[in-house]
N, C-alpha and C positions, 0 to 999 in steps of 0.2 A: 735857828732852832732845828734840832735833829728830829726826824720822824721816828716815833717809837713803834717798834714792831713786836708783837707778842711772840715770844719764843715758845715753840711747841716742844715740850719735853716728853720723854717716854712715860713719865709719871702722870702727866696730864692726859695723854692718849689713853693710858690704862684706866684712869678715872672716868673718862667719857665712855669708854667701852663697857666698863662695869655698870654705869648708869643706864646705858642703852640696853644692855642685857637684862637689867632689872625691869626697865620700862616696857620691853617687848612682851612681857607676860601679862600686861594690863591693857585694857581697852579704853579706860577713861582716867582723867586727871582733874582733880579740883585743886586749884592754886590758892594758898592762903598766906597771909602775913602773920608771922608768929611772934612779932615784937611784944614784949611784956609777958610772955608765957614762961613759966618755970619748967625745968626739966621734968618734974613730977606731972605737971599738966600735960605735957607732950606725951609722956609715957601713958597717962590715963587715956588719952585720945587713941593712942596706938592699940591699947588693950580693947577699947570699945570697938574699934574698926576691925579687929581680928576676926570677930564672929561673922563678918560679911566677906571674909577672905580679902580684905583691903589692907593697905599699908599706909603709913604716914611717915614721910621722909623729908628731912631738911636737906635742901639741895643747893649747890653752887649754881647760880643762874646761868653763867656762860656754858657750863658743862651740860646743864639741862636743855638749853636751847639747841646745842649741837646734837645731843642724843635724840631729841624729839624730831629735829629735821632729818636725821638719818633714818628715822622710823616713819617718815612722811606724815608726821603729826604737826601740821603748821597752824599758826594762828595764836600762839600763846606768848609771843615775844613781849607784849605789853605787860603781861602778868608776871613775867620773870624779871622784876625789878625790885630792889630792896630785899629784906630778909624774906625768904620764900621757903615754905614747906608744902609738899605736894601729897594729897591723898590719892593713892593709886587704887583704881577700881577694876575689879574683874566682873565680867558678866553684866547682868541687869540690876546691880545693887546700887546704882548711882544715887537714887533717892534715899536709901538707907544710910549711905555714907554722908550725904548732905544733911540728913536729920541729925546724925551724931555731931557734926561740926556746928550746926546752928544751936543744938541743945547745949553743947559745951559753952557756947557763947552766952546763952541765957543763964547758965550756971556760974557766970562770973569769970570764965576763962576768956582771955583777950585774943581769940582767934578771929581774924577778919578774912572772909572769903573774897578773893580777887576776881575769880571767874573759873571757868572749867572748859575742858576740851573733852567732849564725849562723842565717840563714834565719828571723829574727824570734824565735828561741828563745835564752834566756839559758843559758849554761853556766858552771859554777863553775871555779875554777882546777884542781881535781882532775879534773873532766870534760875539760878541755882537755888536761891531761897524759895522760889515758887515750886521747884522740883522737890525740895525737902518737905513741902506740905502735902504732897501727893501720898496716897496710901502705898505701902510696899506691895510687892507681888504676892507675898504670903497673906497679907491682909485682904487683898482683892480675891484671892482664891477662897479664903475663909468666908467672906461675904457671899460669894457666888454659891458655895456649898450650902450655906445657911438658907439662901433663897431657894435653892433646888430641893432642900429637905422639907421645907414647910408644907407644900401640898401633900407629900407622902404622909407626914405626921397627921395632917388634918383628915386624910382618908382613913388612916388607921384608927383615929379617935372616933370617927363617925361609924365605922364598922363595929368597933367594940361597943359603942353605945347601942347600936341596933341589936347586937347579940344579947346584951344585957336586958334590953326591953323585951326580948322573946324568951326570957327565962334563963339566961346564962348561956355560956358556951356549951356545945354538946360534949358530953363526957366521952373520953376515949374508950373505944370498945375493948373489953378484956379478951385476951386470947384464951381459948379453951383448948384443953388437951384432948 
């Protein structure tokens, strides 16, 4: 029996280079199995992810493994088996992206999260699901602002009630010529 050796062609090298160039713009990757999904469902997920500056890309596993290794993003070889689509994440929007994927699954889309590679650390599918349940950065900021605003509102209401109990707010003095 002859040993089979994969022939590296310029087209394959170009495909890996293109994937590497796309991956380098992203800091996180959520790997999914897209079996059973329609083209329309994949398109809908892509549209939903666009608001988080994320992308959803069907990849060839071998090319993705090489591209990730060239970018020193190791640990995802187990997830790059079978039909794979990758959610590409920029910045700190990983939980928003995970929310989109898990909500699509709840809406009847057959997207199965395999795991994630975030900031060089591998997360299992269960950890990605837990991440999806955390509030987003904007939700946390809104909560914090609401908490900070409450004492000021209470003070303003107390001062207004005091002024009204004393006969109302003092009238502004009229300017005389």
